[in-house]
C-alpha positions in Angstrom: 153.5 144.5 83.9 154.5 142.3 86.9 153.2 138.7 87.4 151.3 139.8 90.6 149.4 142.4 88.5 148.7 140.1 85.7 147.1 137.8 88.2 145.1 140.6 89.9 143.8 141.6 86.6 142.7 137.9 85.7 141.0 137.5 88.9 139.0 140.9 88.7 138.1 140.1 85.0 136.7 136.5 85.9 133.3 137.6 87.2 132.7 139.8 84.2 133.4 137.1 81.9 131.3 134.7 83.8 128.5 137.1 83.6 128.5 137.1 80.0 128.1 133.3 79.9 124.5 132.5 81.1 125.1 128.7 80.6 127.5 128.5 83.7 126.1 126.3 86.3 126.0 127.2 89.8 127.2 123.6 90.7 127.7 120.1 89.1 124.6 117.7 88.9 126.7 115.0 90.1 126.8 114.0 93.8 129.4 112.4 96.0 129.9 108.6 95.2 127.3 106.4 96.7 125.3 109.5 98.0 121.6 110.3 97.3 119.8 113.2 98.6 117.0 112.3 101.3 113.5 112.7 100.2 112.9 115.4 102.9 114.2 118.6 101.4 115.2 120.0 104.8 117.4 117.1 105.5 120.0 118.5 102.9 121.6 121.9 102.0 123.9 123.3 99.2 126.3 125.9 100.4 127.9 127.7 97.2 131.5 128.9 97.5 130.7 132.0 95.1 128.2 134.5 95.3 125.0 134.6 93.2 125.3 135.6 89.5 122.9 137.1 87.2 123.4 134.2 84.6 123.2 131.3 87.0 122.1 128.0 85.5 120.7 125.3 87.7 121.3 121.6 86.9 118.4 120.6 89.0 115.8 123.4 89.4 114.7 121.6 92.7 118.0 122.3 94.2 117.5 126.3 93.8 115.6 126.6 97.0 117.9 124.5 98.9 121.0 126.6 97.9 122.7 129.3 99.9 125.5 131.5 98.4 128.6 132.7 100.2 127.8 135.6 102.5 131.4 136.2 103.9 135.1 135.4 103.5 138.4 135.7 105.2 140.7 137.4 104.1 137.8 139.8 103.1 139.4 141.5 100.2 139.2 142.2 96.3 141.1 139.0 95.3 138.3 136.8 95.7 136.6 136.0 92.3 134.6 133.6 90.3 136.4 130.8 88.2 134.6 128.9 85.4 135.8 125.3 86.1 136.5 122.9 82.9 133.4 121.2 83.6 131.4 124.3 83.2 130.7 125.0 86.9 131.4 128.2 88.7 133.9 128.2 91.6 134.9 130.5 94.4 138.6 131.2 93.6 141.4 133.2 95.3 145.1 133.2 94.5 147.4 131.6 92.1 148.6 128.0 92.2 150.9 128.7 95.3 150.8 127.9 98.9 148.1 129.7 100.9 147.4 129.8 104.5 143.8 129.3 106.0 141.1 130.8 104.0 137.5 130.8 105.2 134.3 130.8 103.3 131.2 131.9 105.5 127.5 131.1 105.2 124.7 132.7 107.2 122.1 129.6 107.8 119.9 131.3 110.3 117.1 131.6 107.8 117.3 128.1 106.5 114.8 125.6 107.4 116.9 122.5 108.2 116.3 119.7 110.4 118.3 119.4 113.6 120.8 116.6 113.7 124.0 115.1 112.6 125.1 116.1 109.0 127.9 114.7 106.8 129.7 117.5 105.2 131.2 117.1 101.6 133.1 119.8 99.8 133.4 120.0 96.0 136.9 121.6 95.3 139.5 121.8 92.4 143.3 121.3 92.9 145.8 121.5 90.1 148.4 118.9 89.1 151.0 118.5 92.0 148.9 120.6 94.3 146.9 119.8 97.4 144.5 121.1 100.0 143.4 120.8 103.5 139.7 121.2 104.4 137.7 121.7 107.7 134.2 122.6 108.2 133.0 124.2 111.5 129.8 125.9 112.8 129.8 129.3 114.7 133.2 130.8 115.1 135.1 127.5 115.4 138.8 127.1 114.5 139.6 124.2 112.0 140.1 121.0 113.9 141.2 117.6 112.4 141.4 118.9 108.9 141.1 116.5 105.9 143.7 116.4 103.3 143.0 116.2 99.6 145.9 115.2 97.1 143.7 114.3 94.1 144.1 116.6 91.1 141.2 118.1 89.2 137.6 118.3 90.5 136.6 116.2 93.4 134.2 115.6 96.2 135.8 115.6 99.6 134.0 114.2 102.7 135.2 116.8 105.3 133.5 115.4 108.4 130.4 115.5 110.4 128.8 118.3 112.3 125.6 118.6 114.7 123.1 121.3 113.6 120.7 122.7 116.3 118.1 125.2 116.2 120.7 127.7 117.4 123.1 127.2 114.5 123.6 130.6 112.8 126.9 130.5 111.1 128.7 127.8 108.9 132.4 127.9 107.7 134.6 126.2 105.4 138.2 126.4 106.1 140.8 125.8 103.4 144.5 125.7 103.1 146.4 124.8 99.9 149.9 123.7 98.8 150.8 124.6 95.0 147.3 125.4 94.4 144.8 128.3 94.3 141.7 128.2 96.6 139.1 126.9 94.2 135.7 125.9 95.9 132.6 124.7 94.0 129.9 123.9 96.5 129.6 122.4 100.2 126.7 119.8 100.5 125.2 119.0 104.0 123.3 115.7 104.0 121.6 114.5 107.1 122.9 111.4 108.7 119.8 109.0 108.9 120.1 106.6 112.1 121.0 103.1 111.0 117.9 100.9 111.1 118.4 97.4 112.7 116.2 94.9 111.0 114.5 93.2 113.6 113.8 89.3 113.3 111.3 87.3 115.1 110.4 83.6 114.6 108.5 80.7 116.5 109.9 77.4 117.4 108.4 74.3 119.0 109.1 73.8 122.7 106.5 71.2 122.8 106.8 68.9 119.8 103.2 69.0 118.0 101.7 65.7 117.0 100.8 67.5 113.7 101.7 70.9 112.1 100.8 72.4 108.9 101.3 76.0 107.9 100.1 78.1 111.1 98.1 75.4 112.5 99.3 72.8 115.3 97.7 69.9 117.2 99.1 68.9 120.4 98.6 65.5 122.2 98.6 65.7 125.8 96.9 68.3 128.4 99.1 71.4 127.8 101.8 73.0 125.2 104.2 75.7 125.2 105.1 77.9 122.1 108.4 79.1 121.7 109.6 82.4 120.0 113.0 83.8 119.4 115.0 86.5 117.7 118.5 86.7 116.3 118.3 90.5 117.0 116.8 90.8 120.5 118.5 94.2 120.9 116.3 95.7 118.2 113.0 94.6 120.2 111.6 96.8 122.6 109.2 94.1 124.0 107.1 91.1 123.2 103.2 90.8 123.6 100.9 87.8 123.5 97.2 87.4 123.1 95.1 84.1 122.8 91.5 83.5 122.6 89.3 80.3 122.6 86.3 81.6 120.9 86.4 83.4 117.4 84.0 86.1 118.6 86.3 87.1 121.5 88.7 90.1 121.1 92.4 89.8 121.3 93.9 91.2 124.5 97.6 91.5 124.6 99.8 91.2 127.4 103.5 91.5 127.9 105.4 88.2 127.5 108.6 87.9 129.7 111.8 87.0 128.2 113.3 83.7 129.4 117.0 83.5 130.8 118.2 81.9 127.4 116.9 84.9 125.5 113.6 83.5 124.2 109.9 84.0 124.9 107.6 81.3 125.8 103.9 81.0 125.9 102.2 78.0 127.9 98.8 76.9 127.2 97.9 75.0 130.1 94.7 72.9 129.5 93.1 71.1 126.4 91.1 73.1 123.9 91.2 75.4 120.9 93.3 78.5 120.8 93.7 81.3 118.4 97.1 82.8 119.3 98.8 86.1 118.1 102.4 87.0 119.5 103.6 90.5 118.5 107.3 91.6 118.7 107.6 95.3 118.8 110.8 96.8 117.4 112.3 100.0 118.3 112.6 101.3 114.6 110.1 99.5 112.4 106.5 98.2 112.5 105.5 95.2 114.7 106.1 91.7 113.6 103.0 89.6 114.2 103.2 85.8 114.4 99.8 84.1 114.3 99.0 80.3 115.0 95.9 78.1 115.8 96.3 75.4 118.4 94.3 72.4 119.3 95.3 70.7 122.6 93.5 67.3 122.5 94.1 66.1 125.9 95.5 62.5 126.7 95.2 60.2 123.7 93.3 56.9 124.0 95.7 53.9 123.9 96.6 52.8 120.6 95.3 49.3 121.4 91.9 50.7 122.0 91.9 52.9 119.0 92.5 49.9 116.7 89.4 48.2 118.2 87.1 51.1 117.8 84.3 51.4 115.2 84.6 55.1 115.0 85.5 56.5 111.7 86.0 59.9 110.0 86.4 61.1 106.4 88.7 63.7 105.2 87.3 64.6 101.9 90.4 67.1 101.9 93.1 67.5 104.1 95.4 65.2 106.1 94.4 61.6 107.2 96.8 61.9 110.1 94.2 64.2 111.7 91.8 61.1 111.7 94.2 59.0 113.6 94.8 61.9 116.1 91.2 62.1 116.8 91.1 58.6 117.8 89.3 57.2 114.8 90.0 53.7 113.4 89.0 54.0 109.8 88.8 56.6 107.0 87.0 56.6 103.7 88.6 56.7 100.3 86.6 57.9 97.2 87.9 56.8 93.9 86.3 56.4 90.3 86.5 53.9 87.5 85.0 56.6 85.1 88.3 56.6 82.7 88.5 52.8 82.0 88.7 52.5 78.2 86.8 49.7 76.4 90.0 48.0 75.5 90.9 48.0 79.3 87.6 46.4 80.2 87.8 43.9 77.5 91.3 42.9 78.8 90.1 42.6 82.4 87.3 40.3 81.4 90.2 37.7 80.0 92.4 38.4 83.1 93.2 35.5 85.4 94.8 35.4 88.9 93.8 37.5 92.0 94.8 40.9 93.1 94.4 41.2 96.8 92.8 44.4 98.3 94.4 46.1 101.5 92.7 46.2 105.0 94.7 49.3 106.3 97.2 51.9 105.6 99.3 54.3 107.7 97.5 52.9 110.9 93.9 53.4 109.4 91.4 51.0 108.0 89.8 52.1 105.0 86.3 51.9 103.2 86.6 52.5 99.6 83.7 54.2 97.7 83.0 54.7 93.9 82.0 58.3 92.6 82.0 60.6 89.9 80.0 58.5 87.4 80.8 55.7 84.9 82.8 55.6 81.8 80.7 57.5 79.0 80.9 54.6 76.5 79.0 52.2 79.1 76.1 54.5 79.7 72.7 54.9 78.0 72.5 58.7 77.8 70.3 61.1 76.0 71.9 63.1 73.2 71.5 66.4 75.2 72.7 65.1 78.6 74.4 67.8 80.7 77.8 67.2 81.9 78.7 67.8 85.6 81.3 70.4 86.5 83.5 67.5 87.6 83.5 63.8 86.6 80.9 62.0 84.5 77.1 61.7 84.7 75.6 58.8 86.3 73.2 56.9 84.0 72.1 53.3 83.5 74.4 51.2 81.4 73.7 49.5 78.1 75.3 46.5 79.1 76.0 45.8 82.9 78.8 43.5 82.0 80.8 46.5 80.6 80.5 48.2 84.1 81.5 44.9 85.8 84.5 44.6 83.5 85.3 48.3 84.0 85.3 47.9 87.7 87.6 44.8 87.5 90.1 46.8 85.2 90.3 49.6 87.8 90.7 47.1 90.6 93.5 45.4 88.8 95.5 48.7 88.2 94.8 50.3 91.5 95.4 49.4 95.1 91.9 49.4 96.7 90.5 49.0 100.1 89.0 45.5 100.9 85.8 47.1 102.3 83.9 48.9 99.5 80.7 51.0 99.2 79.2 50.7 95.6 78.5 54.7 95.2 78.7 57.8 97.1 75.3 59.5 97.6 73.9 57.7 94.5 70.5 59.3 94.9 71.9 62.7 94.3 73.5 61.8 91.0 71.5 58.7 89.7 69.4 59.1 86.5 67.8 55.7 86.3 65.3 53.8 88.3 65.7 52.1 91.7 65.7 48.7 90.2 68.7 49.9 87.8 70.5 51.1 90.7 70.6 47.6 92.1 71.8 46.4 88.7 74.7 48.9 89.1 75.4 47.6 92.7 75.4 44.0 91.3 77.8 45.0 88.5 80.3 46.6 91.1 80.1 43.6 93.3 80.8 41.1 90.3 83.6 43.3 89.0 85.5 43.6 92.5 84.9 39.7 93.4 86.3 38.7 89.9 89.5 40.4 91.0 89.5 38.9 94.6 86.9 37.2 96.7 88.0 39.0 99.7 86.2 42.2 98.7 83.4 43.2 100.9 80.9 45.2 98.9 78.1 47.0 100.5 76.2 50.4 100.2 74.7 52.6 98.9 76.4 55.5 100.9 73.4 57.8 101.5 73.3 61.5 102.4 70.0 61.0 104.1 68.0 58.4 105.6 64.8 57.9 103.6 63.0 54.6 104.7 61.0 54.6 101.5 64.1 54.7 99.5 65.7 51.8 101.5 62.6 49.7 100.9 62.7 50.3 97.1 66.3 49.1 97.1 65.7 46.0 99.1 
């Protein structure tokens, strides 16, 4: 028998052999390198080089509905067969490992639900050692243009090119030409090319320097302020809009914000007041980017010389003392506590000599100190079942007021304190003794501070309400 007859017999027998082996896979589970299938199933499609077989095995059952088998071939003759590749996949095959002119595998894609758009084309083919092939993919009856060469032996994915599929696409063709290799094609994979998403960026910057800024809040001195916004990717933005309101109950109404000649966007707030501002950058390909800020424009500040002569004061229980200075106030209040002083520290303070001077001001503000949060537990005359507050200590009369005076002295020697001092913050809300005993407490605080420095000015109490009767009892 001649070599040609032997080859023909082998090719004709191949489909029969495959039909007897039900574990032959339609195509490999592996995809081209660095490629994943889009989540939308109509954005990808497998085109099998061979015809459907009765014993097909699917590496991924989800791919079955997105797979088309070959519907035509050129040359259209009996020499086409199915070849079981070494990796267990079934391939379309024609010819021996010789030089072959252009062959075509054809698919009817007219009944396939596939999104219109650009698709990358990948073909999985097999080439024997020292062989090579050229591949091209066309839609309709097009001839092969700009073929891609594959010189890698064994089985490989080859990116063939990119095609545009429309609603009118009916026919797809893979063109194959070989050198010292048979025509062996496993599958063709079409994957939609997703448009590149340009990540938009949008940030704020200070055109008018704020007098104070923290988080999303700004305070400006003067009668107006300008907020700036910029983007390193302005080409990714369709437009920028801004809205501001001066009352929390008012709605935000957005208006376009014009781009400046330097490529930035600027929003001018042209009179004193409070502003709630939102600026929105709208990209072409992703969700809007929103920048929020609250702004206070204070107007012209009073001269610093006048502020330092003012009797106006504020107290920042929490927050930034710089806000007090910006508001034109002269003094702030500093709350502190001597509740953690130990008996040993109090005894040492009673024997200490020398003065520790208090301070008058700090960071441009005068301060008034005030004690709070109770006294050391060991100094107080407390019932056994006395409840403890959520923070600090209770505030009961002392067993010996000298212990309180010495504890205050120990605290003043180890902490920098303001010269002006209030003996307790809102004592009537916390005090567990009589009015007369509260006066004893005030004397103990005065004696303790004065023992450290005669410059202390001690007053108080700091009341949370004015009740004339209480003041008379303390007099």
